[in-house]
N, C-alpha and C positions, 0 to 999 in steps of 0.2 A: 756765631761761637766767631769768628774769625777777625770779629774785629772790638772782640768784649774784654773785659778782664781778665779769660785767661790760659789770654793769648800776652810769650812769654816777655819781660821787655815794663821799661819804662806802662805808668795805668794812666798814666794822668790825658793823655789822647786817646782815652781806648772808653768805649762807654764803659758804665758800672754793670757788677752787675744788681740786676732785679731783683729787689725784697722779698717773692716769691723766690725762688734758691738760692738764700740767705738763709732762709723761715722753716728753708727744708734741713736747713744741717749744711749749706755746701758753701756757705763764706769763705772766708783769709783773716776771723780771729781768735777757733777756739777749731777744741779737735779732739780725738781721744786715742786711748793709750793703739784702742784698734784700729783704730785708722792708719795712724803712723807707722802700727806693724805692714798695715796694707800697704802702705803706700814706700814703703821702705822693698821689701820683698820683691816689687813690681819693677821694681827701681835694679835691684842688686837681680831681679830674674834681665831686663832687659840690659843690660850693663853685659849680661857672660851670651846673649845671642845678637850682639848689634857691636862690631867694636866703633863705630863711629860715635853712638851714645857712648859709649861705657868710653872713651876721650871727655865726650863731652864732659858728663859726671865728671867724671876727673880732677878734669881741667877748675871744679866752681863746687868741688870740695859738699854736691849737691848731699850724695848718700849720708855722707859726717856729722853733714847738720839736719838733714832728718834724725841720723841718731841720736846724734846731743838733747836735742827738743825731747824725743823719745823718753829721755835717760832722765828727764827732770820731773814726765807729768807719774808722782803719786803713784798709788798705791787703787784700786775705787771703792774701796771702804774710809778712805781718804778724802774724799770729790762724792759725799751725797750731800754736800747743799747744789751744790752743780750737777748732779746724776748722771754721775761718769765722766762732766763735758770737760778738755782742760781752756781756758782764757791762757791764750797768748801773755808771754810778761817779755816785757821790754829785750831783754836774751834770745828770746824764741821769734819775735818778729824780725831780728837781726839776722839769727841763721836762719832763718822759715822766705822772710816776705815777699821775694823773687821765686818758690820754685813754692811754696804749698796751693794744694786745690788749678795749677795752674796746668796747660797742655804743654804737657816737654814732648811725649810722645804717640803724637795721633793720627793712625794711619789711614785710607782709602785707599784699597786697591780693588779692582773691579774686577766686577762682583763673578761666579762662578756661575754659571746651569749648567747640568736643573739647578734650582736647591734643592730642591723636594724627591721625593720616590711614590711616585704617582700611583703607585699600589698598596701603597703604605696608610692612602690615602684618602681610599675607596669605603663609603657606608661610612668613616668618619664624621659626616656630617652633621646625616640625619641622628647616629650615634646622643648626639654629643647633645641633642637640643632631649636626649631623654635623659643624661644627667655624663657625669664626669666621665671623660675618653681618656683611656691611654693606647700613644702611637708611639710602635714604634720603629724604630729603624725609621723617620721620621726626615732627616733629609740625610741628600745624598754626602756617600765621605769623604767627594773633597767640599762639598759644602760646612758640615762638619768643623771642617781640619780649618775653615778659611774664621768661619764664626767666632771655633773657641779660640785663632791665636788671635784678634780680633780683640778679642775682649778678654784676651793674658797684657796685652800689647799696647791697650789705649789707657792712657791714662788719666781715665776716664775720670776717677770716678770719687768724685768730689763729693758727696751727699755722707754727712755721718752725722750719727743716732747715739741719743740721750742713752748711751753702757743700761742702768741699774730699770729705767724704765722700756727700748727697746732688743738688748743682746746688743749684742757688739757685729754690722752686719753697715756696709758702702752699695752709695749705690748713684745707678750715672741714670739719666735719663733724652734722652733725644734733640729735646728745644737744646739741653745742655753740654755737648757733646759727643753723644754714642748716638750720633749717624750717618758713621758710614755708609756710601754705597752699597752694602754689600747688608748691611740689615735692611736696610729699606727693603734692598730688593727683597732678602726674608718673610719680610713685613706683605709685603706684594704676593708675594708667593701661596704660602697665610692665608687672606684673604682671598685668592680665586681659588684655592684648596677648598676652604668653611664660606662658600658666600652663606650660608643661613646662620651661621651665628651669628 
């Protein structure tokens, strides 16, 4: 990930995005209104919370660039042929080419410990084998705060889906940026807590 075209700056010396990622909607040549709205909300959130990042975004006019491209996307019913996707035009590429679906902010703090409330997982493994199970208070308060914060701040939600087919959601995956140590620690803690699933 650190050597891929997701990183900021010129892409010529970076590894290209794998075709499988682009095919999942994580490329850099098209988007959707809801994806740009998500990215705008996230960048504005980050700018309010991080003065250094706010300065970086302002100096490069990044938020305004996203707003300009978003304003060019017609209503969903006018994008029927593409199922709601917007193929970037030259003006869009000029505005967003250096910033769209790039790793602008990817924090990776030391994971908190413990991640899970052990008492919440008593008997869950066996119950899960019988059918769906809900686990209340699964994460410790510190883990919940850390995971929630990472999801709010990590600009790794690169996938957009066809709005007219799949609705409006963005996606992030481990192999393409969603791999902060805290996420991996949580996955390992869940594996240990639920060995039979």
